[in-house]
N, C-alpha and C positions, 0 to 999 in steps of 0.2 A: 344241258351237256349230257350226253350218255356214252357209256363204254362202248368202244366198237369192236374190242377183241373178243376171241372165243375162249379166254382163259376161265378157269372155274371161278365161281363167284367165292369171295371169301367168306369164312365161317366166323360170324361174329354178330356184333349189334352196334348200332349207332345211337348213342343217348343224346337225345334232343330235349329242349325245354318249351314251354309255352312263353317264355320271356327270357330276359336276362336276370341274373341273381335268383334263380328258382331252386338252386342246389344241385345242378348237373354234376358239378365235380364229386361231391360228396357222394351221389349215387354211382357215378361211373367208377370212381374208386373203391366205393363199397363191392360193387359188382365184381371188379377185378381180383379184389381180395377174397371174396367168396369163391370164385373159380379157382384160384391158386389153393385154398384150403382143400379143394377136392382134388388136388393134384394135376390140375390142367395148366399148360403152358399158355399164358396169356401175354399177348402183345397190346400196348395202349398207345393211343394217338390222341392229342388235341391239335387239330389241323391248323388253327389260328388262335394264337392267345393274345388279347389285347390288354392294355393295362399292365404289361409286364414290367417288372423291375428286380433288379437283382438283389434290392435291399429287402424285399418281402417275400412272401410265399408264392410259389408258381404253382398253377393247376397242373402242367404238365409234370413237374417233379413230384407232386403228389400222386399222380397216375402212375408214374414209374415205380415209386417207392411201394405203392399198394400191390402191385402186380408183380414186383420182384423182378422187373425186365432188366436185362443188361443192354438193351438198345441205346446207342447214343441218343443224346437229348435233341439233337437236331433231326432225328428220325421220329422221336416222340412229338415234338413241337417244330414242324418245319417253318413256321411263321410265328416270331414273338415280337410284338409291337409294343411300344411304350404307351401310347395314348389310350385311355380307357373310353374307347369310341368303338362305333361299328367298324368292321374290319376293312370295308372299303375307304372310310374316312381316315383311319388310323395308318393304313398303308400309304395313301397319297401324301399324309404329313411327313412320312419318312422316304418319299420318292421312290416308292417300289410299287410294284403290281402283284397281285396275288395270282399264281398259275393253278387252276383247278386240275390240270392235267398233272402237274408235279404232286398235288395231294392224293390224286387217285393211284399214281405210281407208288406212293409212299405206303398207302394202305395194303396195296397188293404186294409190296415187298415184306411189310410186317406179316401178312397172312402167310407168306411162304415160309417164314421162320418160326411161326407160332401157331398152336393148334386152334387158338380163338383170338379175336381181336375186339378190343372195346375202344370205340372210337367216341369221344365226347364233341359235340357240336359246339356252336358259338351262338349266343342269343337265342332267338326264335327261328323258325324255320324260313321266314321271309327277310332275315337280316342280310343285306349285300355283302358279298366279298368281293365283286368286281362290278362294273356298270351292267352286265348282262348275266351275272350268276349269284344265286342266293344259297344259303344253306340248304334249302329244299332241292335245288339242282345238285348240289354236292351229294346229297342223300341219294338221289337217283344214280349218279355215276359211282358212288361206292357198292351199290347193290347189296346194301345191308338192311335188314330188318330194323324197325324202330322200337326204342323203349322211351316212353313219353314221361318226363319229369313235370310235375305240377306243383307251383307254390300254393298251398292252402291259404288263400287270401282272397278279399274282394275282387271279383273279376275272373276268378279261377275258372268258373264254368263257361264263360264266353270265350276265354283264350283256350281253353281245352278244346272246345267245339270247333273252333275256327282252325285250330292245329290239325286235328283229325280230319276235317273236311278237306284241307289243302293237302295232306298226305294221301288220303284216300282217292282224291281226284287225279294224282299222278300215279295211282297204282302202287303206292308203297305199302308194304305189309307192317303193321303196328302189332307188337307181340305183347305189349303190356303197358301198365299206367303205374306211375309212382307218385302217391301224394306227399309232398315234403312239407314239414311245419319249419318254416323259417324263424318263427318266434314261439316263446313260451305261451304268451297270452292265447286264451281261446275265445273268442267272440261268438256270437249265433253264427256268423258267416262261416266261420271256421269249424264250428260244431256241425254244420249242415252239408257242407260242401261234398263230403265223400259219398253221403247217400243219395245226394241227387246225381253226382257224375256216375256212381256205380250203376244206378237205375237207367242212365241214359246209354251206357255201354256196358251191358251185363256180360257180354260174351267175352271182354278182355280181363286177362288176369290182372290183379291189383296188389300193389304193396303200399304199406305206409310207414314213412320214416317221421318219428317224433322229434320234436326239438331237443337237441343235445346242447348241454352247457360248454363243451368243448374239453371236458376232462379227457385225457387219452386221445386215441386216434378215432375221430367220430366216423370215419369211413369204415372202420372195423364193426362199430355199432351199426351202421347202416347196412352192412354186408350180412350181418347177422338177421336183420329185419327182413331183408330181400330173401335170404335162404329160409326163414321160418315160414314166410308168406307163400313159398313154393315157386317164386318168380325165377330163381336161378335154374330150377329144373325146366321150367317152362321155356326159358331160353335156350336150353341146351337141347331140348326137344322140340322145335317149333312144329305147329301144324303144317301140313303141305298146302 
């Protein structure tokens, strides 16, 4: 699916991951917070949130809080599904169908209200939203460059290269990489992933987010890391 209208492209970034549970929300919220600290009006979206429960934390609510955005939660999270499954499966369990066109309209509306939009993807690029549309197709339709979040664990190199290959084959612009540490322990794999990946993609800006124990707002700490690494500046001034 691609956009057919001639309206301007949104100014923003699509935060995607090499897999599920890699830290996309922490990075996306951290980026929104860092932009807000610069005085930039930020809109945020989590197009599809699965595993949603009113009794627990919500990715969309975290994004909205980090950005200080006044947008209704329905605009931030158009689809909130209860089952912690791939969007296609979770939507089927609730008897609904996800409309990619609705999501594209939502991003367009947010971009009209805000100077910059931070959109957080769901799962990896090949996660299905409908029988014919994946997160990758959604990235194409949004016309937003990608910020890739990588979990520093075994398999990170393969998952990263596969994700980059899929994005590049579809002509998507990748603006940077974030290596996130989901756990405190540092095995040999975790100590060597950064060096290997940086050597394979030396042209891309990098940031590294360490493990946080959860004291305070970890997305603020992540945002400071992104800022210190120069990644926020890179995203605000992307190469042509």
